[in-house]
C-alpha positions in Angstrom: 8.5 24.7 14.5 6.5 23.0 11.8 3.8 24.8 9.9 0.1 24.0 10.3 0.0 22.3 6.9 3.0 20.2 7.8 1.4 19.2 11.1 -1.8 18.3 9.2 0.2 16.1 6.8 1.8 14.4 9.8 -1.5 13.8 11.4 -3.2 12.5 8.2 -0.2 10.1 7.6 -0.3 8.8 11.2 -4.1 8.2 11.0 -3.6 6.4 7.7 -0.7 4.2 9.0 -2.7 3.3 12.2 -5.7 2.3 10.0 -3.5 0.2 7.8 -1.9 -1.5 10.8 -5.3 -2.2 12.3 -6.5 -3.7 9.0 -3.3 -5.9 8.9 -4.0 -7.0 12.4 -7.5 -8.0 11.4 -6.3 -9.8 8.3 -3.8 -11.7 10.4 -6.4 -13.0 12.8 -9.3 -13.6 10.3 -10.3 -16.5 8.1 -9.7 -15.6 4.4 -11.6 -16.8 1.4 -9.7 -17.6 -1.8 -8.6 -14.4 -3.7 -11.3 -12.8 -5.9 -14.2 -14.3 -3.9 -16.6 -12.1 -2.0 -14.9 -8.9 -3.2 -17.2 -6.0 -3.7 -15.3 -4.8 -6.8 -15.6 -8.2 -8.6 -19.3 -8.5 -7.7 -19.9 -5.0 -9.1 -17.7 -5.0 -12.2 -17.0 -8.7 -12.9 -13.2 -8.2 -12.7 -10.7 -8.5 -9.9 -9.3 -5.2 -8.6 -5.7 -4.1 -8.5 -5.2 -5.3 -4.9 -7.0 -8.6 -5.4 -5.2 -11.1 -3.2 -3.9 -8.3 -1.0 -5.2 -9.8 2.2 -3.3 -13.1 1.4 -0.2 -11.0 0.6 -0.5 -9.3 4.0 -0.8 -12.6 5.8 2.1 -14.1 3.9 4.3 -11.1 4.7 3.4 -11.3 8.4 4.5 -14.9 8.3 7.8 -14.0 6.7 6.9 -15.4 3.3 8.0 -12.7 0.9 7.9 -14.6 -2.4 4.4 -16.0 -1.5 3.3 -12.4 -0.8 4.6 -11.1 -4.1 2.9 -14.0 -5.9 -0.5 -13.1 -4.3 -0.2 -9.3 -5.0 3.0 -7.4 -5.8 1.2 -4.0 -5.3 0.1 -4.8 -1.8 3.6 -6.1 -1.0 5.1 -2.8 -2.3 2.6 -0.7 -0.3 3.4 -2.6 2.9 7.1 -2.0 2.5 6.4 1.6 1.9 4.2 1.7 5.0 7.1 0.3 7.1 9.6 2.8 5.7 7.2 5.8 6.3 6.6 4.6 9.8 10.3 4.4 10.5 10.8 7.9 9.0 8.0 9.3 11.2 9.6 7.7 14.3 12.9 9.2 13.4 11.4 12.6 13.0 9.6 12.3 16.3 12.7 11.1 18.2 15.2 13.5 16.7 12.9 16.5 16.0 13.8 16.1 12.3 11.9 16.9 9.1 12.9 13.9 7.0 9.3 13.0 6.3 8.6 16.5 4.8 11.7 16.2 2.7 10.6 12.8 1.3 7.1 14.2 0.7 8.5 17.2 -1.2 10.8 14.9 -3.2 7.9 12.7 -4.2 5.8 15.8 -5.2 8.7 17.1 -7.3 8.9 13.7 -9.0 5.1 13.6 -9.6 5.5 16.9 -11.6 7.4 15.0 -14.3 5.3 13.2 -16.8 7.7 10.3 -17.2 7.3 9.5 -13.5 3.5 9.8 -13.5 3.3 7.6 -16.6 5.6 5.0 -15.1 3.5 4.9 -12.0 0.3 4.6 -14.0 1.8 1.8 -16.1 2.9 0.0 -12.9 -0.6 0.2 -11.4 -2.3 -0.9 -14.7 0.3 -3.7 -15.0 -0.5 -4.9 -11.5 -4.2 -4.8 -12.3 -3.8 -6.7 -15.6 -1.8 -9.4 -13.8 -4.6 -9.8 -11.2 -7.2 -10.0 -14.0 -5.4 -12.8 -15.6 -4.6 -14.5 -12.3 -7.9 -14.2 -10.5 -10.6 -13.7 -13.1 -13.3 -16.3 -12.8 -13.5 -18.1 -16.1 
């Protein structure tokens, strides 16, 4: 039997995944403007955000165009692959009454306790953002 906090983590993750899948469905069936146009972040700050081009990356991935998706936004591409992996792990846990998701979650928390991992993740996020600024900034 899973604890209440574990059940809450499962519930939160499932709600997050369903929300992402619904957003991806919407992106797949909508008309997209060019990247960095109409974005609230760019209107507010004058700079593209870290996921600028993400909708185009989602659409490219759903059409099986991995390299095009990476070209639009590598961070969004990474997030989508992580989303698929987590979904498969949750399905495995549900089918086999396992706790693989909790093990992965605990593993990630242990890694986040190490400064090198946190700094590496921060550098990756900042790097993705800098690439988007150079790629999509209106000149």
